[in-house]
N, CA, C and O of each residue as an XYZ file, in Angstrom:
776
protein
N      17.323     23.246     -7.167
C      16.231     22.299     -7.159
C      16.698     21.015     -7.825
O      17.526     21.038     -8.736
N      16.157     19.891     -7.358
C      16.566     18.574     -7.815
C      15.331     17.755     -8.187
O      14.200     18.178     -7.948
N      15.557     16.587     -8.771
C      14.437     15.736     -9.164
C      14.283     14.519     -8.267
O      13.242     13.862     -8.295
N      15.301     14.207     -7.471
C      15.255     12.998     -6.660
C      15.677     11.764     -7.439
O      15.559     10.646     -6.938
N      16.170     11.951     -8.664
C      16.711     10.843     -9.440
C      18.226     10.891     -9.248
O      18.911     11.709     -9.862
N      18.737     10.019     -8.402
C      20.148     10.021     -8.024
C      21.015      9.762     -9.246
O      20.749      8.843    -10.021
N      22.055     10.577     -9.416
C      22.969     10.403    -10.545
C      24.025      9.343    -10.276
O      24.367      8.548    -11.152
N      24.535      9.346     -9.048
C      25.631      8.432     -8.738
C      25.760      8.277     -7.233
O      25.191      9.045     -6.458
N      26.515      7.273     -6.841
C      26.848      7.060     -5.432
C      28.317      7.422     -5.263
O      29.151      7.068     -6.097
N      28.631      8.125     -4.184
C      30.012      8.462     -3.883
C      30.346      7.962     -2.486
O      29.524      7.319     -1.833
N      31.557      8.261     -2.033
C      32.029      7.808     -0.722
C      32.557      9.009      0.055
O      33.244      9.867     -0.499
N      32.228      9.059      1.343
C      32.744     10.117      2.213
C      34.235      9.879      2.439
O      34.641      8.806      2.886
N      35.040     10.884      2.128
C      36.488     10.802      2.340
C      36.900     11.473      3.642
O      37.884     11.081      4.269
N      36.135     12.498      4.046
C      36.501     13.279      5.231
C      35.254     13.941      5.794
O      34.410     14.437      5.048
N      35.146     13.943      7.111
C      34.092     14.682      7.806
C      34.673     15.107      9.141
O      34.871     14.280     10.031
N      34.947     16.407      9.281
C      35.578     16.900     10.510
C      35.157     18.343     10.773
O      34.819     19.081      9.847
N      35.181     18.738     12.051
C      34.854     20.125     12.382
C      35.928     21.070     11.830
O      37.119     20.760     11.851
N      35.484     22.214     11.345
C      36.439     23.250     10.924
C      36.933     23.966     12.175
O      36.174     24.169     13.123
N      38.197     24.344     12.173
C      38.735     25.026     13.364
C      37.941     26.283     13.714
O      37.554     27.057     12.838
N      37.712     26.468     15.000
C      37.042     27.660     15.540
C      35.683     27.946     14.893
O      35.344     29.104     14.651
N      34.905     26.894     14.613
C      33.553     27.107     14.073
C      32.689     25.903     14.398
O      33.182     24.874     14.862
N      31.395     26.043     14.150
C      30.473     24.916     14.342
C      30.139     24.275     13.005
O      29.145     23.559     12.883
N      30.960     24.531     12.017
C      30.759     24.005     10.673
C      31.575     22.722     10.503
O      32.710     22.630     10.970
N      30.980     21.735      9.829
C      31.712     20.521      9.483
C      32.236     20.641      8.063
O      31.536     21.119      7.170
N      33.457     20.210      7.863
C      34.026     20.114      6.523
C      33.775     18.694      6.036
O      34.158     17.726      6.693
N      33.129     18.579      4.880
C      32.813     17.270      4.317
C      33.432     17.160      2.928
O      33.301     18.066      2.106
N      34.103     16.047      2.678
C      34.694     15.799      1.364
C      34.229     14.436      0.881
O      34.254     13.456      1.625
N      33.803     14.388     -0.383
C      33.395     13.127     -0.997
C      34.224     12.890     -2.259
O      34.775     13.822     -2.844
N      34.298     11.627     -2.662
C      35.006     11.303     -3.897
C      34.271     11.927     -5.079
O      33.049     11.829     -5.185
N      35.028     12.565     -5.961
C      34.439     13.206     -7.138
C      34.099     12.147     -8.183
O      34.963     11.363     -8.575
N      32.841     12.118     -8.639
C      32.471     11.176     -9.697
C      33.261     11.456    -10.983
O      33.435     12.613    -11.362
N      33.725     10.428    -11.633
C      34.524     10.578    -12.851
C      33.795     11.377    -13.927
O      34.414     12.153    -14.654
N      32.469     11.183    -14.027
C      31.705     11.845    -15.087
C      31.415     13.319    -14.791
O      30.904     14.021    -15.664
N      31.722     13.801    -13.603
C      31.454     15.196    -13.243
C      32.664     16.054    -13.571
O      33.374     16.507    -12.673
N      32.893     16.271    -14.820
C      34.079     17.002    -15.285
C      33.947     18.514    -15.088
O      34.953     19.200    -14.905
N      32.719     19.042    -15.122
C      32.532     20.497    -15.076
C      31.995     21.018    -13.740
O      31.483     22.135    -13.676
N      32.105     20.236    -12.698
C      31.628     20.712    -11.391
C      32.528     21.857    -10.909
O      33.746     21.802    -11.080
N      31.930     22.895    -10.305
C      32.718     24.050     -9.890
C      32.274     24.544     -8.521
O      31.198     24.191     -8.039
N      33.115     25.364     -7.902
C      32.759     25.978     -6.621
C      31.470     26.776     -6.796
O      31.251     27.413     -7.827
N      30.625     26.729     -5.770
C      29.367     27.458     -5.810
C      28.204     26.647     -6.350
O      27.050     27.052     -6.213
N      28.494     25.501     -6.964
C      27.424     24.656     -7.505
C      26.629     24.024     -6.365
O      27.159     23.801     -5.276
N      25.345     23.736     -6.627
C      24.505     23.029     -5.663
C      24.526     21.541     -5.979
O      24.354     21.130     -7.126
N      24.742     20.738     -4.933
C      24.741     19.280     -5.068
C      23.880     18.720     -3.953
O      24.003     19.133     -2.800
N      23.013     17.784     -4.292
C      22.183     17.099     -3.301
C      22.969     15.891     -2.799
O      23.261     14.973     -3.565
N      23.313     15.893     -1.504
C      24.084     14.824     -0.878
C      23.169     14.118      0.114
O      22.820     14.684      1.150
N      22.784     12.895     -0.197
C      21.847     12.150      0.654
C      20.593     12.965      0.965
O      20.056     12.906      2.070
N      20.139     13.728     -0.033
C      18.909     14.483      0.130
C      19.083     15.882      0.672
O      18.094     16.584      0.882
N      20.316     16.310      0.907
C      20.573     17.630      1.470
C      21.299     18.486      0.440
O      22.346     18.092     -0.075
N      20.743     19.654      0.142
C      21.372     20.586     -0.797
C      22.570     21.246     -0.127
O      22.431     21.936      0.884
N      23.749     21.026     -0.704
C      24.975     21.624     -0.196
C      25.657     22.404     -1.311
O      25.502     22.086     -2.490
N      26.411     23.423     -0.930
C      27.161     24.235     -1.883
C      28.595     23.724     -1.955
O      29.243     23.518     -0.929
N      29.079     23.522     -3.165
C      30.459     23.069     -3.354
C      31.407     24.194     -2.944
O      31.313     25.313     -3.449
N      32.329     23.882     -2.017
C      33.299     24.880     -1.554
C      34.717     24.573     -2.015
O      35.569     25.460     -2.049
N      34.971     23.308     -2.371
C      36.300     22.911     -2.847
C      36.131     21.887     -3.957
O      35.238     21.041     -3.912
N      37.004     21.979     -4.953
C      36.993     21.008     -6.047
C      38.439     20.623     -6.345
O      39.300     21.487     -6.512
N      38.690     19.335     -6.409
C      39.989     18.841     -6.863
C      39.704     17.746     -7.889
O      38.552     17.341     -8.042
N      40.706     17.266     -8.581
C      40.455     16.207     -9.560
C      39.829     14.949     -8.952
O      39.149     14.197     -9.651
N      40.055     14.717     -7.654
C      39.566     13.483     -7.044
C      38.504     13.681     -5.975
O      37.964     12.702     -5.462
N      38.187     14.939     -5.623
C      37.223     15.137     -4.545
C      36.425     16.429     -4.726
O      36.789     17.322     -5.492
N      35.310     16.479     -3.976
C      34.451     17.660     -3.907
C      34.242     17.938     -2.422
O      33.971     17.022     -1.645
N      34.369     19.215     -2.029
C      34.213     19.573     -0.626
C      33.008     20.453     -0.384
O      32.589     21.219     -1.252
N      32.450     20.330      0.829
C      31.284     21.108      1.246
C      31.490     21.561      2.682
O      32.235     20.929      3.432
N      30.841     22.646      3.070
C      30.738     23.047      4.463
C      29.318     22.755      4.905
O      28.361     23.143      4.235
N      29.178     22.067      6.040
C      27.860     21.688      6.557
C      27.610     22.489      7.832
O      28.289     22.295      8.840
N      26.626     23.391      7.778
C      26.344     24.277      8.916
C      25.524     23.563      9.984
O      24.951     22.503      9.736
N      25.475     24.158     11.181
C      24.830     23.511     12.325
C      23.347     23.228     12.094
O      22.849     22.200     12.551
N      22.628     24.108     11.398
C      21.201     23.868     11.115
C      21.030     22.606     10.272
O      20.106     21.826     10.503
N      21.903     22.405      9.309
C      21.846     21.205      8.468
C      22.177     19.966      9.295
O      21.545     18.922      9.134
N      23.151     20.080     10.166
C      23.520     18.961     11.039
C      22.345     18.589     11.932
O      22.075     17.409     12.158
N      21.647     19.606     12.440
C      20.505     19.365     13.339
C      19.346     18.677     12.627
O      18.687     17.821     13.216
N      19.088     19.032     11.379
C      17.918     18.526     10.667
C      18.171     17.274      9.825
O      17.229     16.694      9.285
N      19.412     16.858      9.710
C      19.726     15.707      8.862
C      20.663     14.749      9.587
O      21.070     14.996     10.723
N      20.991     13.675      8.927
C      21.936     12.710      9.482
C      23.350     12.902      8.962
O      24.208     12.051      9.197
N      23.618     14.000      8.260
C      24.946     14.191      7.670
C      26.052     14.223      8.720
O      27.148     13.720      8.474
N      25.785     14.798      9.867
C      26.802     14.897     10.913
C      27.200     13.563     11.506
O      28.226     13.468     12.179
N      26.405     12.530     11.267
C      26.698     11.205     11.809
C      27.330     10.272     10.772
O      27.599      9.106     11.057
N      27.560     10.793      9.578
C      28.254      9.986      8.571
C      29.697      9.755      9.011
O      30.240     10.493      9.834
N      30.295      8.723      8.448
C      31.685      8.416      8.756
C      32.458      8.194      7.470
O      31.874      7.926      6.420
N      33.764      8.306      7.558
C      34.627      8.044      6.414
C      34.303      6.657      5.866
O      34.232      5.678      6.609
N      34.108      6.596      4.549
C      33.795      5.324      3.897
C      32.312      5.089      3.655
O      31.944      4.206      2.880
N      31.452      5.873      4.311
C      30.007      5.726      4.081
C      29.673      6.145      2.649
O      30.263      7.079      2.106
N      28.718      5.439      2.054
C      28.273      5.772      0.702
C      27.149      6.802      0.778
O      26.272      6.719      1.637
N      27.189      7.782     -0.142
C      26.169      8.827     -0.190
C      25.643      8.967     -1.613
O      26.377      8.778     -2.583
N      24.355      9.303     -1.720
C      23.728      9.573     -3.014
C      24.053     10.998     -3.439
O      24.015     11.918     -2.621
N      24.375     11.182     -4.726
C      24.666     12.513     -5.254
C      23.784     12.818     -6.458
O      23.518     11.954     -7.293
N      23.339     14.076     -6.524
C      22.608     14.572     -7.694
C      22.953     16.046     -7.876
O      22.924     16.819     -6.918
N      23.277     16.429     -9.099
C      23.498     17.847     -9.399
C      22.149     18.533     -9.603
O      21.134     17.877     -9.836
N      22.153     19.852     -9.513
C      20.923     20.631     -9.678
C      20.328     20.405    -11.062
O      21.036     20.079    -12.015
N      19.012     20.586    -11.153
C      18.303     20.409    -12.415
C      18.781     21.381    -13.485
O      19.140     22.522    -13.193
N      18.780     20.912    -14.721
C      18.986     21.778    -15.871
C      17.638     21.879    -16.567
O      17.012     20.856    -16.843
N      17.189     23.063    -16.849
C      15.865     23.253    -17.427
C      15.919     23.153    -18.944
O      15.745     24.144    -19.654
N      16.162     21.938    -19.427
C      16.195     21.766    -20.875
C      15.642     20.418    -21.324
O      15.736     20.071    -22.502
N      15.081     19.673    -20.419
C      14.574     18.357    -20.804
C      13.516     17.882    -19.833
O      12.935     18.677    -19.093
N      13.269     16.586    -19.838
C      12.281     15.976    -18.953
C      12.706     16.084    -17.498
O      13.895     16.014    -17.187
N      11.746     16.253    -16.613
C      12.010     16.184    -15.182
C      11.379     14.897    -14.674
O      10.156     14.762    -14.635
N      12.214     13.970    -14.293
C      11.738     12.697    -13.726
C      11.523     12.900    -12.226
O      11.838     13.971    -11.705
N      11.004     11.914    -11.532
C      10.846     12.018    -10.084
C       9.856     13.096     -9.699
O       8.782     13.195    -10.293
N      10.206     13.907     -8.708
C       9.390     15.052     -8.298
C      10.330     16.174     -7.861
O      11.536     15.956     -7.740
N       9.798     17.362     -7.626
C      10.649     18.478     -7.233
C      11.174     18.273     -5.816
O      10.407     18.179     -4.857
N      12.488     18.206     -5.711
C      13.172     18.020     -4.440
C      14.039     19.257     -4.224
O      14.866     19.596     -5.070
N      13.850     19.924     -3.100
C      14.610     21.138     -2.828
C      15.968     20.854     -2.195
O      16.885     21.670     -2.289
N      16.091     19.700     -1.552
C      17.325     19.421     -0.833
C      17.334     20.074      0.540
O      18.386     20.195      1.168
N      16.155     20.498      1.009
C      16.008     21.111      2.329
C      15.360     20.063      3.232
O      14.141     20.040      3.398
N      16.174     19.216      3.799
C      15.696     18.092      4.595
C      14.808     18.575      5.738
O      15.145     19.519      6.452
N      13.668     17.907      5.896
C      12.727     18.265      6.959
C      13.050     17.576      8.272
O      12.663     18.050      9.340
N      13.750     16.472      8.195
C      14.092     15.715      9.397
C      14.633     14.358      9.018
O      14.992     14.110      7.866
N      14.686     13.482     10.006
C      15.193     12.133      9.769
C      14.142     11.106     10.163
O      13.176     11.411     10.862
N      14.355      9.890      9.698
C      13.516      8.765     10.068
C      14.398      7.569     10.358
O      15.603      7.598     10.108
N      13.790      6.510     10.890
C      14.531      5.286     11.193
C      13.867      4.102     10.517
O      12.642      3.977     10.504
N      14.702      3.233      9.952
C      14.202      2.006      9.333
C      13.796      1.046     10.446
O      14.609      0.694     11.301
N      12.521      0.622     10.427
C      11.986     -0.263     11.463
C      11.907     -1.720     11.003
O      12.007     -2.642     11.812
N      11.728     -1.914      9.701
C      11.569     -3.279      9.189
C      11.964     -3.295      7.721
O      11.767     -2.314      7.004
N      12.525     -4.419      7.277
C      12.880     -4.602      5.871
C      12.347     -5.962      5.429
O      12.549     -6.977      6.095
N      11.661     -5.954      4.288
C      11.183     -7.212      3.694
C      11.838     -7.341      2.318
O      11.747     -6.438      1.487
N      12.496     -8.476      2.093
C      13.144     -8.730      0.806
C      12.356     -9.796      0.062
O      12.102    -10.878      0.592
N      11.970     -9.481     -1.178
C      11.287    -10.429     -2.059
C      12.079    -10.476     -3.349
O      12.142     -9.491     -4.084
N      12.675    -11.601     -3.620
C      13.539    -11.763     -4.786
C      14.583    -10.663     -4.750
O      15.423    -10.659     -3.850
N      14.564     -9.720     -5.701
C      15.545     -8.633     -5.707
C      14.943     -7.301     -5.262
O      15.635     -6.283     -5.247
N      13.674     -7.304     -4.904
C      13.018     -6.087     -4.427
C      13.175     -5.996     -2.910
O      13.341     -7.006     -2.227
N      13.119     -4.765     -2.399
C      13.130     -4.571     -0.948
C      12.061     -3.561     -0.584
O      11.838     -2.581     -1.295
N      11.405     -3.818      0.536
C      10.440     -2.879      1.094
C      10.942     -2.456      2.460
O      11.415     -3.278      3.244
N      10.835     -1.161      2.736
C      11.327     -0.594      3.986
C      10.177      0.062      4.738
O       9.437      0.863      4.167
N      10.024     -0.273      6.015
C       9.092      0.420      6.893
C       9.908      1.471      7.637
O      10.868      1.143      8.335
N       9.526      2.723      7.486
C      10.280      3.828      8.082
C       9.376      4.608      9.024
O       8.234      4.925      8.688
N       9.896      4.913     10.203
C       9.177      5.717     11.195
C       9.720      7.137     11.164
O      10.921      7.353     10.999
N       8.819      8.104     11.326
C       9.225      9.516     11.365
C       8.470     10.205     12.496
O       7.605      9.605     13.134
N       8.799     11.442     12.733
C       8.135     12.207     13.794
C       6.689     12.532     13.394
O       6.333     12.481     12.217
N       5.872     12.863     14.382
C       4.490     13.266     14.114
C       4.462     14.547     13.273
O       3.558     14.738     12.460
N       5.454     15.422     13.472
C       5.517     16.667     12.690
C       5.657     16.378     11.198
O       5.118     17.118     10.374
N       6.370     15.316     10.840
C       6.497     14.927      9.439
C       5.345     14.021      9.014
O       4.882     14.084      7.875
N       4.889     13.185      9.932
C       3.840     12.220      9.610
C       2.563     12.846      9.078
O       1.846     12.214      8.302
N       2.266     14.070      9.476
C       1.034     14.711      9.009
C       1.067     15.017      7.515
O       0.025     15.291      6.919
N       2.258     14.975      6.899
C       2.387     15.253      5.467
C       2.404     13.985      4.611
O       2.515     14.070      3.388
N       2.298     12.827      5.231
C       2.337     11.576      4.475
C       1.005     11.335      3.771
O      -0.057     11.462      4.379
N       1.067     10.989      2.501
C      -0.131     10.678      1.731
C       0.155      9.449      0.878
O       1.068      9.450      0.052
N      -0.637      8.399      1.088
C      -0.438      7.174      0.323
C      -0.418      7.471     -1.170
O      -1.269      8.195     -1.686
N       0.560      6.902     -1.848
C       0.813      7.101     -3.288
C       1.365      8.479     -3.605
O       1.529      8.829     -4.774
N       1.659      9.276     -2.561
C       2.301     10.573     -2.761
C       3.800     10.398     -2.906
O       4.307      9.277     -2.886
N       4.504     11.503     -3.052
C       5.955     11.469     -3.219
C       6.660     11.826     -1.921
O       6.119     12.522     -1.062
N       7.886     11.326     -1.804
C       8.761     11.638     -0.678
C      10.190     11.482     -1.173
O      10.453     10.696     -2.083
N      11.110     12.224     -0.578
C      12.535     12.039     -0.882
C      13.196     11.451      0.359
O      13.145     12.042      1.438
N      13.815     10.291      0.198
C      14.528      9.615      1.279
C      15.983      9.484      0.850
O      16.286      8.836     -0.152
N      16.884     10.104      1.616
C      18.297     10.197      1.238
C      18.440     10.775     -0.171
O      19.360     10.431     -0.912
N      17.507     11.663     -0.518
C      17.562     12.328     -1.816
C      16.955     11.553     -2.957
O      17.005     12.010     -4.099
N      16.381     10.389     -2.687
C      15.796      9.544     -3.729
C      14.294      9.802     -3.796
O      13.596      9.676     -2.790
N      13.797     10.161     -4.970
C      12.368     10.365     -5.171
C      11.669      9.008     -5.170
O      11.984      8.134     -5.977
N      10.714      8.846     -4.252
C      10.015      7.570     -4.113
C       8.524      7.809     -3.927
O       8.094      8.903     -3.562
N       7.748      6.766     -4.185
C       6.306      6.798     -3.971
C       5.995      6.133     -2.641
O       6.492      5.046     -2.346
N       5.168      6.793     -1.844
C       4.785      6.235     -0.551
C       3.833      5.061     -0.731
O       2.893      5.120     -1.524
N       4.090      4.002      0.015
C       3.184      2.859      0.052
C       2.211      3.051      1.209
O       1.803      4.174      1.505
N       1.841      1.955      1.861
C       0.884      2.008      2.971
C       1.429      2.874      4.102
O       2.615      2.830      4.429
N       0.536      3.656      4.685
C       0.891      4.571      5.764
C       0.097      4.204      7.004
O      -1.110      3.972      6.936
N       0.784      4.153      8.136
C       0.116      4.051      9.430
C       0.619      5.237     10.238
O       1.379      6.056      9.719
N       0.221      5.344     11.470
C       0.576      6.527     12.252
C       2.093      6.737     12.284
O       2.819      5.984     12.934
N       2.561      7.768     11.575
C       3.967      8.181     11.545
C       4.934      7.110     11.043
O       6.128      7.158     11.336
N       4.417      6.154     10.296
C       5.276      5.185      9.609
C       4.788      5.054      8.174
O       3.615      5.278      7.876
N       5.702      4.689      7.304
C       5.337      4.509      5.898
C       6.218      3.438      5.277
O       7.348      3.194      5.700
N       5.646      2.806      4.247
C       6.373      1.781      3.495
C       6.900      2.371      2.193
O       6.219      3.145      1.520
N       8.118      1.989      1.858
C       8.719      2.290      0.564
C       9.032      0.962     -0.102
O       9.566      0.058      0.540
N       8.710      0.835     -1.372
C       8.951     -0.396     -2.117
C       9.929     -0.073     -3.245
O       9.608      0.694     -4.152
N      11.118     -0.661     -3.183
C      12.195     -0.312     -4.118
C      12.463     -1.436     -5.109
O      12.623     -2.597     -4.732
N      12.506     -1.066     -6.372
C      12.817     -2.008     -7.436
C      14.327     -2.242     -7.485
O      15.091     -1.450     -6.935
N      14.763     -3.318     -8.137
C      16.206     -3.602     -8.205
C      17.034     -2.458     -8.769
O      18.148     -2.225     -8.300
N      16.519     -1.732     -9.772
C      17.278     -0.624    -10.354
C      17.587      0.437     -9.302
O      18.723      0.902     -9.206
N      16.583      0.822     -8.514
C      16.788      1.828     -7.471
C      17.803      1.341     -6.447
O      18.662      2.109     -6.012
N      17.713      0.086     -6.063
C      18.649     -0.460     -5.085
C      20.075     -0.498     -5.627
O      21.029     -0.280     -4.880
N      20.225     -0.771     -6.920
C      21.554     -0.865     -7.523
C      22.192      0.503     -7.761
O      23.416      0.603     -7.844
N      21.381      1.558     -7.873
C      21.907      2.866     -8.243
C      21.817      3.924     -7.140
O      22.066      5.103     -7.394
N      21.466      3.516     -5.927
C      21.422      4.433     -4.783
C      22.000      3.713     -3.568
O      22.296      2.519     -3.621
N      22.155      4.454     -2.474
C      22.653      3.808     -1.261
C      21.525      3.222     -0.406
O      21.765      2.819      0.732
N      20.313      3.170     -0.932
C      19.218      2.559     -0.169
C      19.475      1.072      0.069
O      18.949      0.494      1.019
N      20.277      0.459     -0.787
C      20.618     -0.960     -0.593
C      21.478     -1.160      0.657
O      21.590     -2.284      1.148
N      22.084     -0.096      1.178
C      22.912     -0.186      2.383
C      22.083     -0.152      3.665
O      22.605     -0.447      4.740
N      20.803      0.203      3.571
C      19.981      0.375      4.765
C      19.785     -0.940      5.509
O      19.616     -2.002      4.909
N      19.814     -0.836      6.820
C      19.554     -1.952      7.725
C      18.513     -1.489      8.732
O      18.242     -0.293      8.831
N      17.925     -2.417      9.481
C      17.007     -2.031     10.553
C      17.794     -1.156     11.527
O      18.876     -1.538     11.974
N      17.253      0.008     11.852
C      17.920      0.963     12.724
C      18.651      2.064     11.980
O      19.059      3.050     12.593
N      18.826      1.920     10.667
C      19.497      2.964      9.886
C      18.696      4.257      9.927
O      17.465      4.243      9.925
N      19.415      5.372      9.965
C      18.793      6.687      9.919
C      18.790      7.170      8.469
O      19.764      6.978      7.741
N      17.681      7.800      8.057
C      17.572      8.348      6.707
C      17.143      9.800      6.775
O      16.444     10.207      7.703
N      17.569     10.586      5.781
C      17.134     11.973      5.660
C      15.822     12.002      4.893
O      15.672     11.308      3.887
N      14.876     12.799      5.362
C      13.547     12.860      4.758
C      13.221     14.292      4.342
O      13.413     15.238      5.106
N      12.721     14.429      3.112
C      12.145     15.697      2.656
C      10.732     15.413      2.183
O      10.515     14.602      1.283
N       9.786     16.083      2.792
C       8.395     15.903      2.423
C       8.128     16.598      1.085
O       8.788     17.577      0.738
N       7.162     16.082      0.350
C       6.784     16.640     -0.940
C       6.165     18.031     -0.751
O       5.331     18.234      0.132
N       6.578     18.965     -1.577
C       6.026     20.329     -1.525
C       4.512     20.339     -1.668
O       3.825     21.086     -0.972
N       3.993     19.519     -2.563
C       2.542     19.490     -2.780
C       1.804     19.007     -1.540
O       0.717     19.496     -1.235
N       2.384     18.055     -0.825
C       1.767     17.566      0.402
C       1.725     18.679      1.454
O       0.759     18.798      2.209
N       2.767     19.476      1.491
C       2.809     20.584      2.448
C       1.752     21.637      2.119
O       1.144     22.217      3.020
N       1.538     21.882      0.826
C       0.577     22.900      0.395
C      -0.864     22.475      0.695
O      -1.707     23.319      1.000
N      -1.145     21.185      0.610
C      -2.533     20.751      0.803
C      -2.836     20.318      2.229
O      -3.975     19.962      2.532
N      -1.840     20.341      3.111
C      -2.051     19.923      4.493
C      -2.118     21.152      5.384
O      -1.147     21.905      5.460
N      -3.248     21.375      6.065
C      -3.342     22.540      6.961
C      -2.411     22.365      8.166
O      -2.221     21.258      8.668
N      -1.843     23.472      8.610
C      -0.920     23.434      9.757
C      -1.655     23.114     11.018
O      -1.046     23.038     12.085
């Protein structure tokens, strides 16, 4: 489980199919401050919970299964793309953000961006299946970042990002047409009838 408060941004070093399987091998640059990361650990990569399968002094590796590829944009990443990283929660202090499982529900597309001084607002469109869980002022995880929903219209929502969020996540890389990974808030799912 994660909080949606991104720890660091990393870079994709490798993304390729594993021989004789439908699994993608993904490698990202290892953050300098992650000295104790080990195989088997859970890491949220752009909002997707992945298990660490390889660790070296300079990189961390993951296997991305076909279900994850289908439900997220991870399979469309390329070498050099920046990704948000967060390690699993430690139950010994404050939990910021909201509970993020890292189980991406689907993807969305950036339809419009408004820049005011150093702030940015993003209009994002999602499927009707996800849109039914949108609640103004509720929580959502976009590329693993815990955010508050702004104005909602049919299957679209606004996100308003402060300079700190833009400087410490890859949301500053978004352009019109960019694909984002979306995880709906657990509480929204519980209060919304199927």
